[in-house]
Residue, then its C-alpha position, 0 to 999 in steps of 0.5 A: d241603216l245597219d240596224f235595219a239590215l242587222p236587226n240584233r246588232k245591238s244585242f250581239s255586243k252584249c253577249d259573250d257566248l250562245f249568240y252566233d253571227s247568224d243571229l244578227f239577221v234574226d228579226g225578233a226578240c233575242t236574249c243571250n241564250e236564244c233568238a226567237e223569230v217573230t212572224y208579222s201580220p201582213t199590212l193592209s196598205p200596199t207598199t208605196a211605189p216610187p214616182t214613175n218619172q224617176p230612174t229605175n234600178q234593174p238587175i243588170h246581171l241579166g243584161e247585155y254588156v255593150n261597147t256603146i249604148f248608142s246604136t248606129d240607127a239611133t235618133v240623134s239631135s244636137v243641143g246647144c248648137d245647130a249641126s247638120s244632120g250629116v254631121i250629127m250622125r258622125a258622133i256615133d257612126k263607129n268611125t273617126d269622121k269628125f263631129y263639129c259645131f259652134r256653141d250658141g250659148s243656149e245650153p252646154t253643147g252636145i247631143t241627145v240620143q235615143p238608141s234603138w233597142d226596141g224600147r229596152k232600157s239601158v244603164a250607162k257605165k262609162l263615157r269615151v271620147y275619141a280625138h279628132n284629126n286636128c286642133g288639139d286646143c279644140d278638144v272638149v275637156s269636160y262632160i255631163v251625161s244625163g238620162r231620162v225614161d221618156e220625153a215627158s220626164e226631166w233629165f237626170v244627171i248620171s255623171e259630170g266632171d273633167l275628162p282625163w285629157r284635160t291635164g297632161p299632154y295633148p292626145d294624138r290626132n286620129d285621121q278621119g274615116l277609120e273604123i273604130v272597133s271597141t268592147y265594153e272593157s276597152g276602147d279601140d287602142t289603135h286610136a286616141y281616146t279618153e275615158v271616164t267611168f261611173e260603174e256605181n250607176a245603176a239607173a236605167f234610161i231610154h234617152y241620153k244626153v251627152q254635153f261638153p261644157d268646155s273646150r281646151d282653148g275656151g273657144q266656141a268650136v266643139q270637135f271630136s271623132e266619136v262618142e261611146l257610152p259603154g253600158v248594159v242593155l237590159p232585157s225586156l221586162v214582163t208586165p208586172t203584176p198589178p199591186p194589191s188592193s188597199e182593201p182586202t177581199p171580203l170573205p164569202t157570205a155566211n148565208p148564200t143565196n137560196f135556190p130559185t123560189s119554188n113558187p114563181s110569179s104568176l104574172p108573165t114578164s112585161p114585153p120589152v118597150p119598143v125603141t122609138s126611131t128618130s128616122l123619118q118613116d113612111v107608114f101611111s100614105a092614103r087619104g083620110d085618117p090613119p088607122t092609128p095615130l102616127a108616132d113622132c117622125q112618122g108620116d104622112c100626116d095632114k093635121d095634128s089629130h093624125c099624131e099621137g098625144d100632143s105631137k103635131c103634124f109638121q107641114r113641110v116643103g120639099l125635104e125640109p128637116v123635121p124637128g127632132c127627126s133624122g133623115e130626109g123622108t119623102s119629098s113634100r110628105d109631112y111627118c109628126y114631131g114632138r115638142p123639142t123642149e118643155n119651154t118651146y112654144w106649143y099650141l094645145g087649144n083655145n077658149g078652154s077647149p079641149e078641156e083635157k088640155f087645160p090648164l096649160g103648162l109652161c109656154e103652152g097656148d092659147c090662153d085668154r086669162d091667168s086661170e087657164c094657166g097652171p100653178g105659178l104661171v100667168c097668161f102673156q097677152r100678145s098683140g103681134d109677134e112679141p116674144v114671151l119671157g122664158c120661151i123659145g121657138t117661133p110663136s104664132t102671131g097673136q097667140d097668147y102663152c102661159f109663162d113663169p114671171y119668176v123665170n129670172g128670179t124677179p117678176p116683170p114690172i106691173a103695168n099699173p103700179t100702186n099709188l104713192p104710199t098713204s100719208n096715214p098708214s094703218s096703225 
């Protein structure tokens, strides 16, 4: 866009004098007498970056021009045919041994190459194909060169078309096993080859694909001695500075924080809350009651009253695991444990005792009537081992537990439903 490159191009054609060629580049207001540069305020929005899966253009004058981007230790695979690994490497081994395979029709036949340049990108500028030792009718006569930056990216076509030797006399044949010595500027003139250039290409890639859609005789065989991709290997890039934030950094506050108060609190800092361990611990082993109630996962306990709060003593056999605790502890010793969830069956008392435990909460027992349950809960009267709606775990046989009749959104059916509607409804 000339108007972008030369901001005052339109004004230049209207003035006969006092307007110089350098003024073409002034980004500002111009008259025929003078141009005044304009300083713009910086935008708060960062420049939009190009999609990462697109090829990048890098300053190639800083790179190394090479006779072929394909290093002999590159990773090479065949496409559109099934060539053995030994034959595949002949395509880039810097001698005239013949590469050959037969088209399978899946895609144009050729090779994919990942050069070994320590992850550096490169820019392809030319393609050279060396003739094989026999069968001039089998020469490849068209090409597609593509690149990509990584395996997750789509292939980008760099250049495609006919090879120069498609028309004109057949090239001479190259004997096999001869070394190829070439430069960026020229192929090895002691051997027969053809070359196409695409000097305008500036897209940098890491992976390449070279395909040959057509052979001279239209047959299925694909044969050549060597493929070279002259180009520029770029230097490793320094990790770029992250883009600026879309939000400017706020200015420092006009009212900085004052110095520490001269009147500190008279109360000391509360001591840190100890972290409760979930590993089984032996903290009491004598007979009788422990000096203080045992915390969860502590033992040895003999009854629930030996445990803190509403925790219970888990009477176990051998190394039976204790709910909510880790480790094995000591064989046959019993440990306190807490209620795993709020809807786990949990026995707290019976007949309203101990008084401080009543009314009972969700899935707590033993209740005898609804009034012994908390708000919104009712007492589920059990005669055996039937489960209680909304509760989990293993309840004690015959114990009754409080539950939420609306746990599923609808109350359970009433044991004694009302009679049919009256034939004389109230007025």
